[in-house]
N, C-alpha and C positions, 0 to 999 in steps of 0.2 A: 535405400536399395540394398537388397540382400547381397552378400559377398559370394563370389565364386569360390569353388574349392581351392583353386590355385592361389587365392588371395589370403587365405587363412594364415595366421601367425600363432604358434603355440609356444608357451614357455614350459619347458620340461624340467621339473625339479628332480635332481638325481641324488641319491643317498648311497652311493657306491664308492668304496675307498680303494678300488683298484681299476686301472685303466681298461683292462680287458673286459671285465664285467660291465663297466659303465658303457663302453662302446657297443657291446652286445645288446644291452637294454635299449640304448638309443635306436639301434637298427631295428629292434623288435617293435618299438612304438611306431617307427616310420613305416615298417612293413604292414602292420595290421591297421594303421589309420588310413592307408592308401593315399598318404600325402608324400611330399618330397622332403628330403632331408633338410634343404635350405629353409623350409617353413618352420623348423624347430630352432629355438634358442635354448641352450642348456644353462641351468644354474646348478653348479656342483657345490653342495653344501659343505663338503669336506674342504674344498678350496676357499669357499666363502661362507663361513658359518654364521656371520651376521649380515642381515640384509633387511631392507625396509619392505613392508608389505606392498607398498605402491610400485615395487619393481615389476609387478605384473600388469600395471596399467598400460594400455595400448595393445595388449595381446587379445586374441579372441577366446583363449581358454588357457587354463592351467592343468597340466598333467603332472602327477606325482607318482614316482615309481617305488619300488621296494628297496630294502637295505640288506646288506650281508650280515651285519651284526647289530647295528644301531637300534636302540630301543626308545620308544616314547616314555617308558617307565623310568628312564635314567637321564633326565635333562641335565643333571650336574655333570655327567660324563660326556654328554653329547650337546654342545652349546647351541647347535642349530635346531633343537627341538622346539624351543619357544618361538623363534622367528618363523619356523614352519607353521606352527599353530596360528600365529598372528596373520600370516599370509592367507591361510585357509579361512580365517574369520573375515578378513578383508574381502575375499572373493564371495563369501556367503552374503555379506552385507551389501556389496555392490551388485550382486547378481551375475558375476562373471562365471561362466561354466567351468566346472571342475570335474576331472576324471582322476581319481586317486586309487591306486592299488597297493595292497599289502601294507608296507610302512605308511604310505599315504592314507590308506583307510584308517589305520590306527591313530595317526596324527589328527585326522578329521574328527574321529570319535572323541578324543580327549579335548581338542580345541573347542568343540561345540557342546561340551558339558557331559559327555559319556565317560565310561571307565574302561581301561585296558588293563589286563592282568597277565602275568606269566602263568601258563598252564601247560607244562611239559607233558603231563599225562594225556592231554588231548592234542598233542602235536600232530600236524598234518604235513607230510611230505610225499607228494605223488599226485595221482589223478583220483578225484572223488566225485560221486554224484551229488549234485546240489538240488535242493527241493525248493519250490516256489511258494511264496505266501499268496493269500488271496489278492493282496494289493498289486502283485506283479501283473495281473490280468489287465490292469488299467494303466500300466506304465509304458512310456514311449519306447524304452529299450527292451523291456521284458515281456511285452504282451504276446509276442509270437515265439517265445522260447518254450520248449517242451519241459515239463516237469521231470526232474531227475537228469538234467543235462550234466555232462562231465566237464570238469575244470581242473586245472593245475593249481595246487596249493603248496605252500612251504612256509610254515610259521609255528612257533612255539608260544606265542602270545596271541591273545584274542580279546575281543570286546566282551566285557561282562555286563555292560549296560549301554544302551544306545542314547544319543542325544535326544532331547525332548521332541524336536521337530523331525526326527528321522523316521522314514517309512521303511520298514524291513521288507526286502524283496526276495531274499534267498538265504538258505542255511544248509548245513550238512549234518550228518549224523553225529559228528564230533564237535562241531562248532555252531552255536546257535545264531550267529550273526555273520553272514558272508557277503551280503550286498545291501546297500541302502541308498535312498534318495532323501534329500532334505525337502520337505514340503514347500511347494511354490518356488523352488529354486532349481536351476539346472546344475545341481551339485550331486555327484554320484561317488560312492565309495565301494570298493571291491576288496574283500579280504583275500580272495583268490587272485590269480595272475592271468588276466585276459591277454596279456602280451606274451605269454609263454605257451609253447606247445611241448609235446613229449620229448622231442629231440633237444630243445632248448634246456629243459629241466635236467635231462641226463648230463649234458655238458656242465651245467652249473653245479649240480650236487657231486659230480665226480671231482670237480675242482675244489669244492668246499667240504669234501667228505669228512675230513678231520674235525671240522667245526660243528657239523650237524649230527654225525653218526658215530656209533661206538666201534664198528668194525666193518670190513668189506662185505660181509654177508648181508648186512642191512642194505647196503647200496645195491647189491645184486638183486635182492628181493624187490626193492622199489622199482628198479629198471624193468624187471621181468613183468611187473604188474601194471606198468604204464599203458595207457591207451590214448589214442588221438582225441583231441578236444576241439573239433572245428566250430561248434556252436559258441563256445567260450571266446574263441578268437574273433568272433564277429562283433563283439561289443564295442571295440574301439572305433571301427568304421561306422557302426550304427550311431555312436555318440556324435561323430563328425556329421553324418548325414541328417540325423533327426534332431539334434540339439543345436549344432553350430550353423547349419545351412538352412 
């Protein structure tokens, strides 16, 4: 018997090293999933860097969020990178649904055999139009999405090669890989942030301005050029409705 929405249990893997951003991200996933906060269990990898991939067993899906600084290209510095990759492999092998954004996207790429590189010249911070591939027309989440939909992005690393079984669904003018699905698996990765809107990004980059930007003028320019991204924010609820239910 299919579960009701209220019965779903989600494990949210968080890669945030400060309490405020971690709480904001949690609230954003709750808000756009249209679930209740008590349906989420958080695994904070900064507090628990070592974990067994079977920790997700018994949940209906794994959600993986972004990071403030952590990089999948530096597993020696961030000891939770390999356990995160093993967790994603376990989900792929068992068929557990996965919704992975930003850091989660990159960890999924490397875990499943692709490549992630540092590419500061193509860094994206702000709202960008995303373009659909032909495969998007047949996808459960993307088939009713208009080409050139706007989404929030914030990254200086990107995928340079996709995993063998990945189906590319969306890209931007700067970033060739923005969304993918693993063939025959309920496994989705998003380089962009479906959990963020323009206001959320403004708050975050203002807090992290010194980490991401060279001076306040860059911050002002990004904020002035932001726009609302309602289509992007629909993906989390679509994932719940079309994949989990």
